[in-house]
N, C-alpha and C positions, 0 to 999 in steps of 0.2 A: 657273363659273373658268373664267379662260385666264391660263396661267403664264406669262410672258414670258422668262424662262431657269432654269439651275439654280438657282443661290442661292435665290431665293424657293421653289422647290419644296424644296428640303433644310431650309429653318428653318420652314416649313408639318407637313413630315413630324415636324422635332422635337419642335413643339409639341405635336402628337398622339402623341408617345410619351411626351411630359413629363404631358399630360390624362392619358392613360391609367395612367400612374404612381398620380397622385394619386386618380384614380378606385379603383383595386387598394387602395392606402392605406385610404381611408375606408370601404372594403367591408370591411378586413379588422379593423375595431374599433379603438377608442383605444387610444393605447399606456399601459402602466402609468404612474400617476402618481409611483409611488416602489414599490421593491422588484423589482425588473425580474427573475424568474425566469432569465433569461438573462444576468444581469449578476453572474456572477461573485465581481468586488468587493462588494458590497450584499447579497446573498440570504442568506449565512448570520449575518448581524447581529442581533443579541437584538432589534432592533423589529420587524426582519421575520417572526418566526417569532409565527405563529399559535398555535402551542401554548402560547405563555405568555398571560396575562392584559392586557388593554389599560392598565392605569395601569405593570405592568411594564414594557408593552413603550414606552410613552411615558416614564416614567421614564431609559430608556435612552437613548433618541432626544434627550433633553433635554440628557442628561449629557454629549453630543456635541458639543452646537453650542457655537460660540463666543457671546458676549455679540456681535456684529458680527452676526451669522447671526440670534439671538434677534431682536432691535429690526427686522428686517425680514420679520420673520416675524406682528408688528402689525398688521400693515395690510390691509386688503382684499384690494391687488395683492400678496400674499405672494410674496416671491423666492426663486427656485430655490436650494436647496442642492446643487450638481452633483458635488461630493467625496462625499456622502452618497447620491447617485440621486433625491433628492428635485427632483420638477420645481415649478416655478411655479406659485399657484393662485389664480383670481379667487374671493373668497369671494361678492360681491355677485348675486345673482338674486334674481328678485322671482317669488311664484307666488299673486295675491292673488286671482284666479278664473280661472287657467289660467295656463299657464305663459308668462311675457309677458319681453319684448328691453328692458326698462326698466332694469333692472342691465349693467352691461359682462360678464357672465358669460355671458349666454345669446344668442345672434346664432339666425335663421333662414335657410333657402338651402339650396340643394342636395337632398336628400332629404326637409328637414324645411322646408317652404316655410312653415307655421305650423302653429298649435296649438287646441286645444278652447280655446275661449272664453266660459265659462261667464257668468249674471249676473251684477252687480255685486253686492258681499256684502249691502247693505241689503235689494236686494229677494228674494236667497235665504234671509235672515234670516226674511223674511214669508212662510214656508213653514211655519216652527216647526217642521221639520222635521229632526230630532238626524239622522237614519240618512242623509237626503240629504246633508247638509255633510259626513257622514265619505266614503260613496260620491263624494261630487265630490273629496274630497283625495286619494281611490283612484287615481281615473282623472290628476288632475294629475299624482303623482307617478309612474305607470306612464310619462305621454310625457316628462315631466322625465327619466328615469333612460333614456330610450330617447334624448331627445338628446342625454345626456351620453354615453353608449355612440358616440353618433355624432360627439363631440367638438364640438357646438355647444353646448354648459349646465354648469353645473355642479350640484353636490347640494346645496347651501347657496341654502335662499331664504329670503328674508325678510317671510315672510308668515304670519301674518295679521295685521292691524291691529287692535285689541281694544280700541281708545280707546272713552269711552263718548262718545254724541250726544248731548253734552251741553246743546248750543246750537243750535238750530234754522240758524243761518248759518253753521255751521262750511262748507268747500269740502271738506274730505274727510270728511263723517260717511256718505257713500256707500259709502265705504271700511270702513263696520264693521256688527257686527251690529246696530245701535240703541243705545237708550238705556237699558236693563234691564241691571244689571253681570253678575245670576245667566245671562241669556240670552245676555248677550255672554260670559260664560266659558265654558258648555255650548258655544256654536259654537266657539269656542278649543282646548277639549278634542278634540272631537269631530274637527275639522278639521284637527287637527293628527295627530291620531291616524291619518285617511286620510291624511295628506303621507306622517309616521316610519314607517306600519305597526302592525299590530297584533298579528303574530304570536307576540311575546314576548318575552326575551331582549332584550340590550343593543343589536344590531341597527339600522341604521338605515336605512331605503331611503332617502329623504332626508331631512336635519336643518332642519326649522321654526326658526321665530323669531317671538316673538310683542311685537309692537312698539305704541306707543312709550310705555314707561315711564316718567315717567306724567305724569297729568294735564294729557294735552297734546291742545287741541281748540279753538287758536286758531292761524292762520296767518300772516293779514295785513289786521288790520282795525284802521282810524279812526285809520292812522298805528301800530299796536302792531303789531310778528310776531314770529314765532316766536324769534325770533333775538337778542330781547332782553327778551321776557316773563317777568317773574315772578309764578308762580301761587302765590296765595296761599290756603293750602286748610287747613283746619280737619283735626282729626285724624281728627274723627266721619266727615267726607265723604270722607278719606285712605282708611278699614279700609271704612266699608260702602258706597262705591260705587264710585271709582278703582281699589283695589287688586283687587275680588274676581274681575275676567277673569285679571288676571294673575297671581293665586294660582289658579286654577282649571288656566289654563293649564301651570302648572311643574307644581302637585301630579298634579290628574288626566289632565292630557293629556300628561305626561312630555316637556316640549318640550325641545329641544336648545339653545333660545336664548333670551336675551330684549335687547330693543336699548330705551335708555334714550334720552331725548328729547332736541331742543335747550330747550326754555326751563328757566328755575329751578323749583324750588318751596320757597316760605319763602324764599330769599334764596341759593339754594346750587344750583347746574348738576346737573342728575341722575345726570348721568354724572360726577360728582365728589363726589358723597354716597355715604360708606360707608354711613351707616344705609339707603337704599334698596337697593344693591348687596350688599354684601357682608352684612349682616347681614338682611334680609329675602329678598331673593331668593335670595343663594346659601345664606344661614344658616337661617331660621325654613322659606323653602321646600324647602331642598333641594335646588335646581339640577342636575342632571348633564350641563353643558355648558359654555357660554362666554357672555359679555356683549357687546356689541358697540354701536356707538357709531352715533346715526343719521351720516348723511353730512358730516362734517366740524365735526362737533359739538363735536368737541375744541379744533379750531381759533377755534372760536364764542366756546367760554366763556373762550380769552385775548385774541382779536383783536375781539370785540363785547361779550364780558359784563366785560371785564377784572375778571375771577376773580380769577388769579395775578401776581404783577409781574414773571415771566418764562417763558417758554415752556418750559423746564426743568421748572420747580415744575408749570405745569400738566400735563406729561406724568407727573408724580410724583403730582399728586392723584386724577388720572383711574386710573390702575393701582393705589393703595394705595386706592382706594374700590371695586374689584373690576372693573371696566375689562379687559378682554383681548382685543378687537380693535377697532380705531379704525378707520370706513368714512372716508378720507381719508389724507393723505401724515401727516398729525403726529407722530406717535409713532416713525416711523422715522427723521424727521431727527432729533429732541429727545431720544428716551430714553437713548443713549448716554449723552451730555452729563449729562441728570440724573443716571447712577447716577456720572459721574466728580466728579459735584460734591458728590456724598454727599447726594441728595436723596433717592437711588432704591437700594434692594439688587437685586445681581443677581439674587437666590432671587425678590423679588416679581415680576420680568420672568419668568422661569422659570417662576413658578405661574401667568401671564396665558397663556404661549406652550403650557405643559401643557392647559389649559381648552382650547384651540383643538385643540390635536393629538388630546386623546381623541376631540373629534368625529369626526374625520377618521379615525380606528381605527375607530372605530364602523361609518363607510360604507363600511368595506372599501378606504380606500385605500392603503392599510398593505400589502393583500392578494394583491400580484400583477397577474397577467393579471384584467383586466376581466372578459373572456366568461368567465369560468370561475366565479364570483362570481354570489350570488342576484341575480337582475334582468339579469344580465349578457347574456342573449338578446334583452330589447325592442330593437326596430329601428322603424325608418318605419312598419311596418305598426301599427303601436300607437299610431299618432298620426294624431290625426282619424280614427277606424275608425267606422265607421257604430254601433256600440252606446253610444259616446263623444258621439257630435252627438246622440242620440237622448237619452241622460240631458240636456246643456244644454238641451233641447227643453221635455224634462220640467221643468227645475228651472224655467226658464221661467213654464211655466205654474203653476207650485204658487207662484210669488212675486209673481203679479198678485193684487190688492184690487180687490175692488169695493168701492166706495165709496157710489153710490146707485143705484139701480132702480127709479124710480116706474112705476107701473103694472102689470106690468113690462116694461120698453122691451127691457131682454134679456134671452134672447139671441135675435139676427136670425134671420131665415126665408129662404133661399134661394128660395123660392116666394114668400115676403110681399116680398122687397128684393133683386128681381132687377136693380137697383143702387145703387151706393152710393159716394158723393158722399165722397172720402177728400181731405181737407184740415189744412194745417196745415205749420210749421216742420221739424216731426218727424217729417212721414210719410212720407218715402223716403229716411231715412237711414240710415247703415251704422255708422261709427264711433262716433257719440251713444250706440249702442246698447251697446256695452263698455265705457263709461264709461273712467275712471282706471287706470293700471297693470294696461294691459292688454296682449297681444300682437298675433301676426298671426293671427286667426282661422283656422277650416277655408273659411269661406264665411258670407256673410250672408243674411237672408230680412230685407227691410224691410216697415214696417208695411202699404203698398200692395202687396208682393208676396202678404203672406201672405192680404191680403184678397181678391186679385185671383183665389186659388184657389177661392174662396166663392163671386164673384160679377165682374159686370160692373163697373170702378168709372171711376169721373169724377173725376180726378186736379186738384189746384188748391193750391199752396204758402200763396198766402194772403199769407205772410210771406219774406222773403227769407232769412231765420233767425231764430233763438230773440231776438235783440233788437229786431225788427219794429219798424224805426223811423219808419215812415209805410205807410201805406195805399194802397200805390200798385196793389199785387195783390189788394187786397181785393176787386174787384169781377168778377172771375172766380170768386173760390171763392163770393159770393154769389150767381153764376147757375148752379154747380154744384149748391149745396143746390137750390137752385128746381127742378132736373129730376131731381135722383135722390131713390129709394125711401128713402133712410135715410141719414145725413150721421155721418159720423165724424172728429173733429178730433182730430188728434195732435199737442198743443203742450205745452209747458215748456220746460225746459232745457236745456245742454249743459256743456261744458266751459269753454266761454266766461265763465259767468256762476260755476261753481261748482266748485273742482278744488283740485288743492294751491297753496297763496300766493294761493287767490282765495277769500276767504270772501264772504259775499252781503251786499248793503247792506241790503235786504229781503226778506219772504215771497212778495211779490203776483209775478202772472207777467210776465216781463216788457217794457216797451214798449208794443206796442197790442195785445199778444195778446189780452186780457180783451175790448177791444172789436172784436176781428175776432169773438171765440167768438160773443159778444152778439148782431151784426150777423147771423150763420152762421144760428144760431138761429132767429133772429125769422122768416128769410128763409125754411128748409129744409121742404119740402115735407113731409118724412117725419119722423120720430123722429130726435134727435140726439142722439150722444153724443161726451160728452170721456173722452179719453185721455190722461192725464200721464204724461211720460216725464222722470221727477227723480232725485236723491238724496235730495236733503230736501226736508219738506214745503214745502206754497205752500198759501197764504190764498186759496182759490177760494168764499170765501164766495157770491161772486155766483151761481156756478153752481149751487154748494146749494141755491140760495133761489132760482132760476130754472126755473118748469115747464117750460119749453121745452126744457128739457134732461135729457131722460129719467135718463140713467144716465153715471155717469163712473167711471173707470179709474184706478186707478194701479199703473203698471206699473216704476215704478224705470228702473233701464237693464239691460234683460232680456237681454243678450249676443245671440252672435250669431245664433241662433235665434230671437229676439223679435218679429217681426212674425209668424210662423206661431203663436208661443204667443198673443199678442194675439189675431191672427183665431180660431184654437179656441175662444178664450173669449167672444170677441162671435158667432160662429154655434154655442155649446152644444156644441160637439164635445168641450168642455172645460168643468165644473162647478167656478169658482173658489171656492176656499178659504184665500187668503191674508191674513192680519191684517197692521196696522198694525206694525213694530218700533220705532214714534217718535211720538209725539204731533206733530198738525196743530194749529199755533196761529195765530190772527189775528195783524194786521200788527199790531195796539193793544199784543200782548204783549211788544214789543220799545221800548215807551216808555222811555224812562229807564232801559231794561237795558244796561248794556255788556257786551259779549263780555268784558271783563275779569274781571268779579264772578264767582268763583269757588264760592260758596256753592250748597247744592244747596237747603237749605231755606229754604223762606217765612218771610217776617219783614214781620209786618205795622206795628210801629213805625216802620220805614221804607219801608213801600210797595212789596216787594222781593218778587216774586210766585212765586220759587222757579223748580226746576228739574226738569223730568218731573215725567209723570205721577204719580209719586209723592210728590212733594212742591207739585206746584202745582195748584191747585183753582179755578181760575179757567174763565172761558167757552175751549171748544176748537171748530176745523172742524169736527176728525176725532180722537177721542179716542185713545190709546195701546189696538191691538188690535181695534180697529175693524175691520171685513171682515165683506160680505153675502155668500150662496151665492145657486144657484139653487132652490134648497132650503129648507128648516125643520128646524129639531131642537129638542126637548123636552128641559130637564134636569130630573130627581128626583133628590134625596137620599136615596137608601137608606138610608144608616144611617152616621151623625157623631155622634161623642162630644157629650154636652151640656157637660161638664166635662173641664178637660184640665190636668193637674199637672205643674208643671215642679220637678223634686228640686233641691233644696238643697244644694251641699256640707257633708259634714260638717262643716268648719271653723268652718261659721259659723250662728248661729242664726235661727231664722226671723224675731227680733225685730230682728235687727240689720240683716239684707237686705229688709227692707219699705221701697219708697220710698213706694207707695200703694198702697189697698187691692189692689188688680190688677196691682202688677207687682214684680219684683226687682230685684236690680242681678245684669247679663249676669254679670260676671265671681264671682258670688256662686251659679251654679246650675250643675247638670250637664248642659251641654247635648248632649255628646258621643254621640251615637245617638239621639235625641231624634226620636219620629215621632211622628207623627197620623196616623192611617187614617179615610180618608172613601170610601164606597160613593157613586156618583151613577152612575146613568143615564142614557144620552143614546139617545135615540130619533129617526130619520128620520121626520118627519110628514110631508112632502114627498112630489112627483112623480118625482123625479129620484134618481139617485145622487149621493152626496158625500162628502168629507173634511169635516172639522170638527176647530175646534181649542177644547178647552176650557180657560180660562184660571180656575186655582181665586187668587183672593186672600185674601189674610188683614191683617186691623188689628190690631197690636199694641196693649195697653194705654197711652193717653198716658200722659206725666207730669202731674203738674197744670200747668196755665194753657198745656199744648200740645195742637195740634188733631193728630188720630190722621191717619194717613197709610197708604195700602194698599197693599199690595207684594203680585207674586207670588208664589206659594210650591208648588213642586212640584222632583221631581228628574228624572223621568222623560219621555221623551218616546215616541211611536210613533205609528204613520201607518198608517190604514186608513179605507180606504170604505166607508162603510155605505150598504146597497141601503136604497131606500125601504119604509119599513114595517119598517124592523128597527130592534134594539137593539144600536149599534156600540161602548159603552165602559161597563166595568163599573170605576171609579176604587176601589181598595181591596180588590179580587179577585187570586186568586192570579195572573193572566193581567195585570191593568194595575192592578198596585199601585201608589200613591203614597206617598212618606215626606216629611213637609212636616219637614224639619232647621234649625236653627238658621244663621242668613246664608243660606239656599238662596231664590232667586228664582228661579221658572222656568215654562214652560208644558206642558200636556200637549195632544195632538195625537191624533184619532181618526180 
């Protein structure tokens, strides 16, 4: 660089000095959020004393705040309280399947250019591996804490999404653990435990949040959107479907937060319903934390739903109902006026503020120097580490589901298939693999790159994108299939088809994708394998029934290492063991079935088919729990009782509890700690080692005139690869005991 005079040179030197100071400040770590030990004015205040209980400290702090200061703490961008040495804080960060920059509380850059991006939740759920879910949570929270220490992230993460995948068209179904309520609940508890830490005590590593409570599973369908939707839900469906994941999240996962949803339930906005928030979440389930609104939903219930006559009445309604924090500005603007008008007391505002401060205290945010606290030494080397990226790859492998394998066509062989045509709009994608609510990954391995590590590839997109509006690129794809020894078509969906506020209109492959698949399969010199990338189910009946398509894989949205995982399964380095966490319906299922119909149970009298495998008994493309392996397993029931007694509460006589000869009223039974022990042997009878998921279903006695429905029943998850020729699972013995409990649904994995 040529310097023309002294003034620019001096400016350049000053800029360098300022840059050096900035780097030095970053290296020194995050400044204390509050209770700075170098601030003599605040360090001796009672709320800064770590020898006192959290509740005593919070009580002291709330007592020092003015009403004007309190209302500014009721929103996600909570204001600073300089006179008490408290900095401002952004509550909104996301960590659905890795640290995300969707919320304003987290940014990437500098020493933290990215974070490990795991498979989308629906993919990880297909592993049915609870220990994996918790391990992912631990890794995500390590990286979140490291980024917090570096000044680029918060400590409150509004994840996971544990809504039920009720309707296959829902654009956000990809974010959930699927359609089974207790599987979703076990996922919630284990992922939350991984995020928040499970070392015991009240300390939090980060604070998780289970969302969106409740009956939220419609974003924008046929002119109905989530801001105006009133979900009409039967009490029975609320109790045995929609509540179960959230109850598990609070009671078993000990989550620090629950988020209420945009929609109304039976005419009341969820964020203004005291029955849901104050009496259920905080009362019956004993939430130890705060309740937060979905973003701008307090404004939505006033401006869009017109639930109250004034903004002050809206502010009062939600706080009285049990809301503690508003993601949005509404409460900061209108709460003080609500108090002045007598619609709300300052004590009720103080209670809401206290619930948020308790969580910040448990996170150590009022304990002074961050680097001296647990997790205070985590830094850039703890983000995108080799072990974290290996876990992302393993999670992607475990979530892949083998739907079809005639022949068997798979696994492919490097020797027999020295060239592979890789075709399709998702064959060389990056962003598509990480789904929504993702951050910036450490790096990507696309399907094309993954397959290329095993064999020579011939690549043709076939379609310009997943919309596949025309056949312009079909010729090149067909030509590639004629040349290669095998053909892999990577088709499916992306966020233009299914996403937040984008519900699907149907279940078929978009545009002319099906036509491309069929034409390529007809021309292919070798075996044809269809790989489907999607969050929701796809009606691929044509491919299931086409003998020219030898195998089908569903890979969900497999995360940053998705391409490597796909290739490992295609070539047999990994034996697939995933199973579908949702039903794959035919397109005809949607006939005369509005998304707005919330009933779970089938009603033949009005041709209502029912929702999910628990209540729908019609034809399917692939059922819930379907998934094949490159080996085979045999199950043998070694020991199980032939009769099972349900004790009746002593306050009731048996002749008053009988509904039919095989059933009693639930509220007359003693169901606590009720367990049925079953011993099942599982043997690998094939030629490869493999993992196996054992699904145990129960059919409760049906009431007179009602059909029976099978539900998964199990509490314990475990993962073990079973070597060929060996027994791998003994359900009911000391090592793999299974307790079948009232109101539990789940899966065993061996």
